[in-house]
C-alpha positions in Angstrom: -6.9 -30.8 -3.2 -9.2 -28.0 -2.3 -11.7 -30.3 -0.6 -8.8 -31.7 1.5 -7.9 -28.2 2.6 -11.5 -27.4 3.4 -11.8 -30.6 5.5 -8.5 -30.2 7.2 -8.2 -27.1 9.5 -4.8 -26.2 10.9 -5.3 -25.8 14.7 -2.3 -23.4 14.8 -4.0 -20.8 12.6 -5.8 -18.2 14.6 -7.0 -15.9 11.8 -6.9 -16.3 8.0 -7.8 -13.8 5.3 -7.1 -13.1 1.7 -6.4 -9.5 0.5 -4.5 -7.6 -2.2 -0.7 -7.4 -1.7 -0.9 -3.6 -1.6 -3.6 -0.9 -1.5 -4.7 -0.2 -5.1 -6.9 2.4 -6.7 -7.5 2.3 -10.4 -6.3 5.6 -11.9 -7.3 7.3 -15.1 -5.4 9.1 -17.8 -5.3 12.4 -15.9 -2.9 11.0 -13.2 -0.7 9.5 -15.9 -0.6 12.9 -17.6 0.3 14.5 -14.3 3.2 12.1 -13.8 4.4 12.7 -17.3 4.2 16.5 -16.9 6.2 16.4 -13.7 8.9 14.1 -15.2 9.2 16.4 -18.2 9.5 19.5 -16.1 12.2 17.9 -13.9 14.0 16.6 -17.0 14.1 20.0 -18.6 15.4 21.6 -15.4 18.1 18.9 -15.0 19.0 19.0 -18.7 19.6 22.8 -18.8 21.7 22.7 -15.6 23.9 20.1 -17.3 23.6 17.2 -14.9 22.2 14.8 -17.6 22.9 11.6 -15.6 20.0 12.5 -13.3 17.6 12.0 -16.2 17.9 8.2 -15.7 16.4 8.1 -12.2 13.7 10.6 -13.1 12.5 8.4 -16.0 13.0 5.2 -13.9 10.7 6.7 -11.3 8.1 7.6 -14.0 8.2 4.0 -15.2 7.7 2.8 -11.6 4.8 5.1 -11.0 3.3 4.0 -14.4 3.6 0.3 -13.6 2.2 0.6 -10.0 -0.7 2.7 -11.4 -1.7 0.4 -14.2 -1.0 -3.0 -12.7 -3.4 -4.3 -10.0 -1.8 -6.2 -7.1 -2.0 -10.0 -6.7 -4.1 -11.4 -3.9 -2.2 -13.1 -1.1 -3.1 -15.2 1.9 -2.4 -13.7 5.4 -2.4 -15.9 8.5 -2.0 -15.2 12.2 -0.7 -18.3 13.9 0.3 -19.2 17.4 4.0 -18.6 16.4 3.7 -15.4 14.4 2.4 -13.9 11.1 2.6 -15.5 7.7 2.1 -13.3 4.6 3.2 -13.6 1.0 5.5 -16.5 1.8 7.2 -14.7 4.7 7.0 -15.8 8.3 7.4 -13.2 11.0 7.8 -14.7 14.5 6.4 -12.9 17.5 9.8 -12.7 19.2 11.1 -10.6 16.3 8.2 -8.1 16.2 7.9 -4.9 18.2 4.6 -3.0 17.5 1.8 -2.5 15.0 -0.6 0.2 13.9 -3.3 0.9 11.3 -3.4 3.5 8.5 -5.8 4.2 5.7 -4.7 4.3 2.1 -6.9 4.4 -1.0 -9.9 3.5 1.1 -8.2 0.4 2.5 -7.1 -0.1 6.1 -3.5 -1.2 6.1 -1.9 -3.0 9.1 1.7 -2.1 9.6 3.8 -4.4 11.7 7.3 -3.2 12.8 10.1 -5.5 13.8 12.5 -4.9 16.6 15.8 -3.1 16.4 18.3 -2.9 14.7 16.4 -3.6 11.5 12.9 -2.1 12.0 11.5 -4.1 9.1 8.0 -3.0 8.2 5.3 -5.5 6.9 2.2 -4.0 5.3 -1.0 -6.1 5.2 -4.2 -4.9 3.6 -7.2 -5.4 5.8 -10.4 -6.0 3.7 -13.1 -5.2 6.2 -13.9 -3.9 9.7 -14.6 -7.3 11.2 -11.1 -8.6 10.4 -9.6 -5.3 11.6 -11.4 -5.8 15.0 -10.2 -9.4 15.2 -6.7 -8.4 14.3 -6.6 -5.7 17.0 -7.7 -8.1 19.6 -5.3 -10.9 18.6 -2.2 -8.7 17.9 -2.7 -6.7 21.2 -2.0 -9.9 23.1 1.5 -10.2 21.5 2.6 -6.7 20.3 2.3 -3.1 21.4 -0.5 -1.2 19.6 0.2 2.4 18.6 -2.9 4.5 17.9 -0.8 7.4 16.5 2.5 6.0 15.2 5.6 8.2 15.2 6.3 9.4 11.7 9.8 9.6 10.3 10.9 12.4 8.0 10.3 10.1 5.0 6.8 9.3 6.1 6.0 13.0 6.5 7.4 13.7 3.0 5.4 10.9 1.4 2.2 12.2 3.1 2.9 15.8 1.9 3.7 14.7 -1.7 0.6 12.5 -1.8 -1.5 15.5 -1.0 -0.1 17.3 -4.0 -1.2 14.6 -6.5 -4.6 15.5 -7.9 -7.6 13.3 -7.6 -8.7 11.5 -10.7 -11.5 13.1 -12.7 -12.8 11.7 -15.9 -14.8 13.6 -18.6 -18.4 12.3 -18.8 -20.5 13.4 -21.7 -23.8 15.0 -20.8 -27.0 15.1 -22.7 -26.4 18.6 -24.0 -23.2 17.5 -25.7 -20.9 19.3 -23.3 -18.7 17.3 -21.0 -18.6 17.5 -17.2 -15.9 16.3 -14.9 -16.9 13.7 -12.3 -14.7 11.9 -9.8 -14.1 8.2 -10.3 
């Protein structure tokens, strides 16, 4: 079946690439300890103020961070066609899309495509290299508005602020003298 796909090229596909579903950076034990420490601190504060039902979302978020930190994302196929964008089994038609912009996350360029009002659906596509990014910019600019500096909502600003608070991973590497030195991953 693969040879059939290689011989047959769909004339409607303008650009095709494979990339991870989301930006991913392998994290060490230090970041997991940080998540656990923050969850414990928040749990103690909530516990002593008597609102124990709030412990459930705190520990659910800890589990979510743990899963997203440990599990690498699947690789998906992304296609730009004459009719729109296909990614992860979802088709977004040009008529329903408004604008796009690029951001950097964990060393990856991430293409963000925003749909028109009233929903403002956001689709995030990882761009693996600069050549594909250049091609995407040229192709998408013909159909959508390109924003060099996108407007950030309050939620976006808060996420950026919180992400700056999370420490970088450092792992202990033994040296020849028997002491250990911290080095970034």
